[in-house]
C-alpha positions in Angstrom: 32.0 138.0 226.6 28.2 138.0 227.3 26.5 136.6 224.2 23.3 138.4 224.9 25.1 141.7 225.0 26.8 140.9 221.8 23.4 140.1 220.2 22.1 143.5 221.3 25.3 145.3 220.2 24.9 143.7 216.7 21.3 144.9 216.4 22.3 148.4 217.4 25.3 148.5 215.0 23.1 147.2 212.2 20.3 149.6 212.8 22.4 152.6 213.7 19.8 153.6 216.4 18.9 152.5 219.9 15.2 153.0 219.1 15.2 150.9 215.9 17.3 148.2 217.6 14.9 148.1 220.5 12.0 147.7 218.1 13.7 144.7 216.5 14.6 143.2 219.8 11.3 144.0 221.5 13.2 145.9 224.2 12.9 149.5 225.5 15.4 152.0 224.4 16.7 152.4 228.0 17.2 148.6 228.3 19.2 148.6 225.1 21.2 151.6 226.2 22.1 149.9 229.5 23.3 146.8 227.8 25.5 148.8 225.4 27.0 150.8 228.3 27.7 147.5 230.2 29.4 146.0 227.2 31.6 149.1 226.8 32.5 148.9 230.5 33.4 145.2 230.2 35.6 146.0 227.2 36.9 149.2 228.6 36.3 151.0 225.3 33.8 153.2 223.5 31.9 151.3 220.8 29.7 154.2 219.4 29.9 157.9 218.9 26.6 159.4 219.9 25.3 161.6 217.1 22.2 163.8 216.6 21.2 161.6 213.7 22.0 158.3 215.3 25.0 156.2 216.4 28.3 155.8 214.5 30.7 153.0 215.2 34.1 153.8 216.6 37.1 152.0 215.2 36.8 149.5 218.1 33.1 149.2 217.4 33.8 148.4 213.7 36.2 145.6 214.8 33.5 144.1 217.0 30.8 144.5 214.4 32.9 142.6 211.8 33.2 139.8 214.3 29.4 139.7 215.2 28.5 139.9 211.5 30.7 136.9 210.8 29.1 135.1 213.8 25.6 135.9 212.5 26.3 134.5 209.1 27.7 131.3 210.6 24.7 130.9 212.8 22.4 131.5 209.8 24.3 128.8 207.9 23.9 126.4 210.9 20.2 127.2 211.2 19.7 126.6 207.5 21.4 123.2 207.7 19.3 122.2 210.7 16.1 123.2 208.9 17.2 121.3 205.8 17.3 118.1 207.8 13.5 118.3 207.7 11.7 116.6 204.8 9.7 119.7 203.8 11.4 122.3 201.6 10.9 125.7 203.2 12.7 128.7 204.4 14.8 131.4 202.8 17.2 130.9 199.9 19.4 133.8 198.9 20.1 133.7 195.2 22.5 136.2 193.6 23.0 136.9 189.9 23.3 139.8 187.5 20.5 142.3 187.0 20.0 141.3 183.4 20.0 137.5 183.9 18.0 137.7 187.1 15.3 140.0 185.9 15.0 138.8 182.3 15.6 135.1 182.4 15.4 133.8 186.0 12.5 135.8 187.5 10.0 135.0 184.8 10.6 131.2 185.4 10.2 131.3 189.2 6.5 130.6 189.1 7.2 127.0 188.2 9.5 126.7 191.3 6.9 128.2 193.6 4.2 126.0 192.2 6.2 123.0 193.5 7.5 124.5 196.7 5.2 127.2 197.9 6.9 127.5 201.3 10.3 128.3 199.8 11.2 132.0 200.1 13.6 133.3 197.4 15.6 136.4 198.2 16.7 137.4 194.7 19.8 139.6 195.0 20.5 141.2 191.6 23.8 143.1 191.3 26.9 143.0 189.1 29.2 142.7 192.2 30.2 139.2 192.9 28.9 138.3 196.4 31.1 136.2 198.6 29.5 132.8 198.9 31.9 131.2 201.4 31.3 134.3 203.6 27.5 133.6 203.2 26.6 136.9 201.5 24.4 134.6 199.4 23.5 130.9 199.4 23.8 130.2 195.6 25.0 132.2 192.7 24.5 132.2 188.9 27.5 133.8 187.4 28.7 134.7 183.9 32.2 133.3 184.6 33.6 130.3 186.4 34.0 131.0 190.2 37.6 131.0 191.3 37.1 129.9 195.0 38.2 126.4 195.6 35.5 125.6 198.3 32.6 126.1 195.9 30.6 123.5 194.0 30.0 124.7 190.5 28.0 123.5 187.6 28.1 124.9 184.0 24.6 125.6 182.9 24.9 127.0 179.4 26.7 129.6 177.2 25.3 132.8 175.8 26.4 135.3 173.2 25.9 139.1 173.0 24.3 140.0 169.7 22.6 143.0 168.0 18.8 143.3 168.2 16.2 145.9 167.2 12.5 146.3 167.2 10.4 145.9 164.0 9.1 149.5 164.3 12.6 150.9 164.7 13.9 149.0 161.6 10.7 150.0 159.6 11.4 153.6 160.4 15.2 153.6 160.0 16.1 150.7 157.7 18.0 147.5 158.4 21.8 147.8 158.4 23.5 145.4 156.0 27.1 146.1 157.1 28.9 147.6 160.0 29.4 150.7 158.0 25.6 151.2 157.9 25.6 151.7 161.7 26.7 155.3 160.9 23.0 156.1 160.5 21.8 154.3 163.6 21.8 154.7 167.4 23.6 152.0 169.3 22.3 151.0 172.8 24.7 149.2 175.0 26.3 149.0 178.4 29.1 151.5 179.0 32.4 149.7 178.5 33.4 150.9 182.0 30.4 149.5 183.8 30.5 146.0 185.4 29.6 143.4 182.7 30.9 140.3 181.1 34.2 140.9 179.3 33.0 139.5 176.0 30.2 142.0 176.0 32.5 144.9 176.7 34.9 143.7 174.0 32.1 143.6 171.4 30.9 147.1 172.3 34.5 148.5 172.0 34.8 146.8 168.6 31.5 148.3 167.4 32.5 151.7 168.7 35.6 151.6 166.5 33.2 152.1 163.6 31.3 155.2 162.9 28.1 155.1 164.8 25.2 157.5 164.3 24.4 157.9 168.1 24.7 156.3 171.4 22.6 155.4 174.5 24.5 153.7 177.3 22.8 152.0 180.3 24.5 150.2 183.2 22.6 146.9 182.8 20.9 144.8 180.1 17.4 145.3 181.4 17.8 149.0 180.6 19.3 148.2 177.2 16.3 146.0 176.4 13.9 148.8 177.4 15.6 151.1 175.0 15.3 148.6 172.2 11.7 147.6 172.7 10.8 151.3 172.8 12.3 151.8 169.4 15.4 153.9 170.4 18.0 152.0 168.4 19.9 148.8 168.0 20.9 147.1 171.2 23.7 144.8 172.3 21.9 142.1 174.2 22.3 138.5 175.4 20.7 135.9 173.1 18.7 134.3 175.9 16.2 137.2 175.5 14.9 136.0 172.1 12.7 133.3 173.6 10.7 135.6 175.9 10.9 138.6 173.5 10.2 136.9 170.1 9.5 140.3 168.4 13.2 141.2 168.6 14.9 141.1 165.2 18.5 140.1 165.0 20.6 142.7 163.1 23.9 141.9 161.4 23.8 138.1 162.1 27.6 137.8 161.6 28.3 140.1 164.6 28.4 138.5 168.0 30.6 138.2 171.1 32.6 135.3 172.2 30.7 132.7 174.1 30.0 133.6 177.8 29.8 130.5 180.1 27.0 130.6 182.8 27.8 128.8 186.1 25.7 127.9 189.1 27.7 127.8 192.3 27.2 127.3 196.0 29.4 126.6 199.1 30.6 123.1 199.8 29.0 123.2 203.3 25.5 123.5 201.7 26.0 120.4 199.6 23.2 118.6 201.6 20.8 121.5 201.6 17.4 120.6 200.2 16.7 124.2 199.3 19.9 124.3 197.2 19.0 120.9 195.7 15.5 121.9 194.5 16.8 125.2 193.2 19.7 123.6 191.4 17.4 121.0 189.8 14.8 123.6 188.9 17.4 125.8 187.1 19.0 122.8 185.4 15.6 121.6 184.1 14.7 125.1 182.8 18.1 125.4 181.1 17.7 122.0 179.4 14.2 122.9 178.2 15.5 126.3 177.0 18.4 124.7 175.1 16.1 122.1 173.5 13.7 124.8 172.3 16.6 126.9 171.0 18.0 123.9 169.1 14.6 123.0 167.6 14.0 126.6 166.5 17.5 126.7 164.8 16.7 123.4 163.0 13.3 124.7 161.8 15.0 127.9 160.6 17.4 125.9 158.4 15.0 123.3 157.2 
């Protein structure tokens, strides 16, 4: 098969349009169209349905697109490893983690990483879905459970707990609950138990919902829960790593918390020698060590 035609097919399938693919490839629409027709003739099949709003892959086109997508990811991996043979740390690093951890803990700390490596480009992919690292959907992941794939290098970073927090203004206006029964006069803000989240968090929310609660606000990520809490809407179920960056939060019902949630950093075995992975791994590890030290010191000061 003609590699150049496959490259053009992949761009068209990805863009869903001859025009947009041509812009990406710096080719005219007619040149792109000729290459696609030639590929279809070579394969003796139809790869696209022509549609008024663009192009739609046929079943055969989908099969070929799966193959070119896999090839593209492999080529990206090879390119990254070649670039990593240079001394200077630069290029793109695709990092995936949850919306809450990525936006509330990781992103605020990235200035320290960029200060050391200004030519590094971080593509922060925040979603609850677990991206497939061996298939190169991302380069490195921070996950709230130990990865199951055998061909991943993983490092346990820390543990977190889900706890109850409220703003000073909310508690001043509504009172501070002393027991779980007191939640009957308060609004609980949490993730919906059906939304993607750590199982310990969902278990805690279900346990709380077994008591009489005055009202509810459910959000599909912890960033949204935090916004509800700091805007005085109620008592939120939130991860304890927030307390360092949001010191005004007041913990409510200190005896109530989830089981520990392990936090792991993972990346594919084939990227073991990547300098971009190395500097990111060391950066996150140093930030976690500093965070744990400050947390321990604060706990000791509180009990002294």
